[in-house]
C-alpha positions as CSV (number, residue, x, y, z in Angstrom):
1,X,3.5,-17.9,-11.0
2,X,4.6,-14.7,-12.7
3,X,4.6,-11.7,-10.5
4,X,2.5,-8.8,-11.6
5,X,4.0,-5.4,-12.5
6,X,1.9,-2.7,-11.0
7,X,2.1,1.0,-10.9
8,X,1.6,3.1,-7.8
9,X,0.4,6.7,-7.5
10,X,1.1,8.7,-4.3
11,X,-0.9,11.5,-2.7
12,X,1.1,13.1,0.0
13,X,4.8,13.6,-0.1
14,X,5.6,14.2,3.6
15,X,7.6,11.9,5.8
16,X,5.6,8.7,5.2
17,X,4.9,9.4,1.5
18,X,8.6,10.0,1.0
19,X,9.6,6.7,2.5
20,X,7.1,4.8,0.3
21,X,8.2,6.6,-2.9
22,X,11.9,6.3,-2.3
23,X,11.7,2.6,-1.4
24,X,9.5,1.7,-4.4
25,X,12.0,3.7,-6.6
26,X,14.9,2.0,-4.9
27,X,13.6,-1.5,-5.6
28,X,13.0,-2.6,-2.0
29,X,9.9,-4.5,-3.2
30,X,9.7,-6.0,-6.7
31,X,7.0,-5.7,-9.2
32,X,6.1,-2.0,-8.7
33,X,6.8,1.3,-10.5
34,X,6.1,4.7,-9.2
35,X,3.6,6.2,-11.7
36,X,3.2,9.7,-10.4
37,X,2.9,11.8,-7.2
38,X,1.2,14.9,-5.9
39,X,1.0,17.0,-2.9
40,X,-0.7,20.4,-1.9
41,X,2.9,21.6,-1.5
42,X,3.9,21.4,-5.2
43,X,7.6,22.1,-4.4
44,X,7.7,19.1,-2.1
45,X,6.1,16.9,-4.7
46,X,8.5,18.2,-7.5
47,X,11.5,17.5,-5.3
48,X,10.4,13.9,-4.5
49,X,9.6,13.3,-8.2
50,X,13.1,14.4,-9.1
51,X,14.6,12.1,-6.5
52,X,12.6,9.0,-7.4
53,X,11.9,9.4,-11.1
54,X,8.2,9.5,-10.6
55,X,6.0,12.0,-12.5
56,X,5.1,15.2,-10.8
57,X,1.3,15.7,-11.0
58,X,-0.2,19.1,-10.2
59,X,-3.3,17.5,-8.8
60,X,-5.3,14.3,-8.3
61,X,-6.7,14.5,-11.9
62,X,-3.2,14.5,-13.4
63,X,-2.2,11.6,-11.1
64,X,-5.2,9.5,-12.1
65,X,-4.5,10.3,-15.8
66,X,-1.3,8.2,-15.3
67,X,-3.7,5.3,-14.7
68,X,-2.1,3.9,-11.6
69,X,-3.1,0.4,-10.5
70,X,-3.0,1.5,-6.8
71,X,-3.0,4.9,-5.1
72,X,-1.4,5.4,-1.7
73,X,-2.9,8.2,0.4
74,X,-0.4,9.8,2.9
75,X,-2.0,13.3,3.0
76,X,-4.3,13.3,6.0
77,X,-8.0,12.6,6.8
78,X,-9.5,15.6,4.9
79,X,-7.5,14.7,1.7
80,X,-8.7,11.0,1.9
81,X,-12.3,12.2,2.0
82,X,-11.8,14.1,-1.1
83,X,-9.8,11.6,-3.1
84,X,-11.2,8.1,-2.1
85,X,-14.3,8.1,-4.5
86,X,-12.5,9.6,-7.5
87,X,-9.6,7.1,-7.1
88,X,-12.0,4.1,-7.0
89,X,-14.1,5.4,-9.8
90,X,-11.0,5.8,-11.9
91,X,-10.5,2.0,-11.6
92,X,-7.6,2.2,-9.0
93,X,-7.4,0.3,-5.8
94,X,-6.7,2.5,-2.7
95,X,-4.3,2.1,0.2
96,X,-5.1,4.8,2.8
97,X,-2.9,5.7,5.8
98,X,-5.5,8.1,7.2
99,X,-7.7,5.2,8.3
100,X,-9.4,7.4,10.9
101,X,-11.7,8.8,8.2
102,X,-13.4,5.4,8.1
103,X,-14.8,5.9,11.5
104,X,-17.5,7.8,9.7
105,X,-19.9,5.0,9.0
106,X,-21.5,6.8,6.0
107,X,-18.3,7.5,4.4
108,X,-17.0,4.0,5.0
109,X,-20.1,2.5,3.4
110,X,-19.9,4.8,0.3
111,X,-16.3,3.8,-0.2
112,X,-17.2,0.1,0.2
113,X,-20.1,0.4,-2.3
114,X,-18.1,2.3,-4.9
115,X,-15.2,-0.2,-4.7
116,X,-17.6,-3.0,-5.2
117,X,-19.2,-1.3,-8.2
118,X,-15.8,-0.6,-9.8
119,X,-14.3,-4.0,-9.1
120,X,-11.4,-2.6,-7.1
121,X,-10.4,-2.8,-3.5
122,X,-9.4,-0.7,-0.5
123,X,-6.5,-2.2,1.3
124,X,-5.9,-1.1,4.9
125,X,-2.4,-1.3,6.0
126,X,-1.5,-2.1,9.6
127,X,0.1,1.3,10.2
128,X,2.1,1.6,13.4
129,X,0.5,-1.4,15.0
130,X,-0.3,-5.0,14.1
131,X,-2.3,-8.0,14.9
132,X,-5.2,-7.5,12.5
133,X,-5.1,-11.2,11.7
134,X,-5.5,-12.1,15.4
135,X,-8.2,-9.6,15.9
136,X,-10.3,-10.8,13.0
137,X,-9.8,-14.5,13.9
138,X,-10.9,-13.7,17.5
139,X,-13.9,-11.8,16.2
140,X,-15.0,-14.8,14.1
141,X,-14.5,-17.1,17.0
142,X,-17.3,-15.4,19.0
143,X,-17.9,-12.6,21.4
144,X,-15.0,-10.2,21.5
145,X,-14.1,-7.2,23.7
146,X,-11.3,-4.9,22.4
147,X,-9.7,-1.9,24.0
148,X,-6.9,0.3,22.5
149,X,-4.7,2.4,24.7
150,X,-2.8,5.2,23.0
151,X,-0.1,6.6,25.3
152,X,2.1,9.4,23.8
153,X,4.7,11.9,25.0
154,X,3.2,15.3,25.7
155,X,4.8,17.0,22.7
156,X,2.9,14.7,20.3
157,X,-0.4,15.6,21.9
158,X,0.1,19.2,22.8
159,X,-1.5,20.7,19.7
160,X,-4.7,18.7,20.4
161,X,-5.3,20.3,23.8
162,X,-5.8,24.0,24.8
163,X,-3.5,23.9,27.9
164,X,0.1,22.9,28.6
165,X,0.4,19.2,29.2
166,X,2.4,18.4,32.3
167,X,6.0,17.1,32.0
168,X,6.1,15.5,35.4
169,X,3.0,13.2,35.5
170,X,0.7,11.1,33.3
171,X,-2.4,13.0,32.0
172,X,-5.4,11.0,30.9
173,X,-7.1,12.9,28.1
174,X,-9.8,10.7,26.7
175,X,-11.8,7.6,27.2
176,X,-14.6,6.6,24.8
177,X,-15.3,5.0,21.5
178,X,-12.8,5.0,18.6
179,X,-15.3,7.1,16.6
180,X,-15.3,9.7,19.4
181,X,-11.5,9.5,19.7
182,X,-10.8,10.3,16.1
183,X,-13.1,13.3,16.2
184,X,-11.3,14.6,19.3
185,X,-7.7,13.7,18.0
186,X,-7.9,13.6,14.2
187,X,-4.1,13.4,13.8
188,X,-3.3,11.0,16.7
189,X,-5.4,8.0,16.7
190,X,-5.7,6.6,13.2
191,X,-4.2,3.3,14.5
192,X,-7.1,3.0,17.0
193,X,-9.6,3.3,14.3
194,X,-7.8,0.7,12.2
195,X,-7.8,-1.8,15.1
196,X,-11.4,-0.9,15.8
197,X,-12.5,-1.7,12.2
198,X,-10.9,-5.1,12.6
199,X,-12.6,-5.7,15.9
200,X,-16.2,-4.6,16.8
201,X,-16.3,-1.3,14.7
202,X,-15.4,2.3,15.6
203,X,-18.6,2.8,17.6
204,X,-18.2,-0.2,19.9
205,X,-14.4,-0.4,20.4
206,X,-13.1,1.5,23.5
207,X,-10.2,3.8,23.2
208,X,-8.1,5.7,25.7
209,X,-5.6,8.5,25.1
210,X,-3.0,9.6,27.6
211,X,-0.1,11.9,27.8
212,X,3.0,10.1,29.2
213,X,6.1,12.2,29.9
214,X,8.0,9.0,30.6
215,X,7.6,7.9,27.0
216,X,9.9,9.2,24.2
217,X,7.6,7.8,21.5
218,X,4.0,6.6,21.2
219,X,2.9,3.3,22.6
220,X,-0.1,1.4,21.4
221,X,-1.6,-1.4,23.5
222,X,-4.5,-3.5,22.2
223,X,-6.2,-5.8,24.7
224,X,-8.5,-8.5,23.5
225,X,-10.8,-10.8,25.5
226,X,-13.4,-13.1,24.3
227,X,-14.4,-16.7,23.4
228,X,-10.9,-17.3,22.0
229,X,-9.1,-16.3,25.2
230,X,-7.1,-13.3,25.9
231,X,-4.3,-11.4,24.2
232,X,-2.3,-8.2,24.6
233,X,-0.5,-6.6,21.7
234,X,1.9,-3.8,22.6
235,X,3.8,-1.8,20.1
236,X,6.3,0.8,20.9
237,X,7.2,2.3,17.5
238,X,9.8,5.1,17.1
239,X,8.3,8.4,16.3
240,X,9.0,10.1,13.0
241,X,10.1,13.7,12.5
242,X,6.7,15.1,13.2
243,X,6.3,13.2,16.4
244,X,2.8,12.1,15.5
245,X,3.4,9.4,13.0
246,X,5.7,6.4,13.2
247,X,7.8,5.5,10.1
248,X,6.6,2.0,10.7
249,X,3.4,3.1,9.1
250,X,5.1,3.7,5.8
251,X,6.8,0.3,5.9
252,X,3.4,-1.3,6.6
253,X,2.3,0.1,3.2
254,X,5.4,-1.4,1.5
255,X,4.8,-4.7,3.3
256,X,1.2,-4.7,2.0
257,X,2.4,-4.0,-1.5
258,X,4.9,-7.0,-1.1
259,X,2.1,-9.2,0.1
260,X,-0.1,-8.4,-3.0
261,X,2.7,-9.6,-5.2
262,X,4.0,-12.6,-3.3
263,X,3.4,-16.2,-4.0
264,X,3.6,-17.4,-0.4
265,X,1.5,-14.9,1.5
266,X,1.4,-14.1,5.3
267,X,-2.2,-13.3,6.4
């Protein structure tokens, strides 16, 4: 089976986008070429384009003019809401990192419908967690209860609360649905929404958020209980430069791209 050669467009040239672009350009995964990249910070995009050999694009229109097969979004929830439908209507499949935007049921359904109409797909990477295969299998097995705990050091949550977070004790900040969580913490719980989409949906999956001074990086714990039995998935990824996102999220995009081109595929 001959591997396909695909082109990738990138929206967002910060920490995660930079990793994706550099590793595609560096040949970490075969069968892909960086078609173009864009960012609201034009200088950032121009610099990354120069480093990787990709084409700098002044905006989404110029990027889509490169006719990429896939577009990776690493620019944040508001950007994803603006670009998702134009990308799909242009005939490109979409790989979003700001999965929290899909907690909006109306937006998620519009994206699904548009992708179906255009014959393209939306691929959700695992981000800084994992276990989507187990969650989905457990859901098909029967009744499933899923909770996702997001425990983070105070500095990664501080801008989301109006008061100084304590440095000497744990501070529970939130307990509710994944949909409520992403509304309250739009930059901090994308992974919770991703897991919720694989489980019972953002409205039915319970999420907690806590500030933990004893942690130096985020910790994500998924607890499953149902007809299949019980499972606990805990991931302690290292935080990236911005303290909110793990670089593991970028590598989950690269792993997804590799999966799309492999002959033997791990699902």
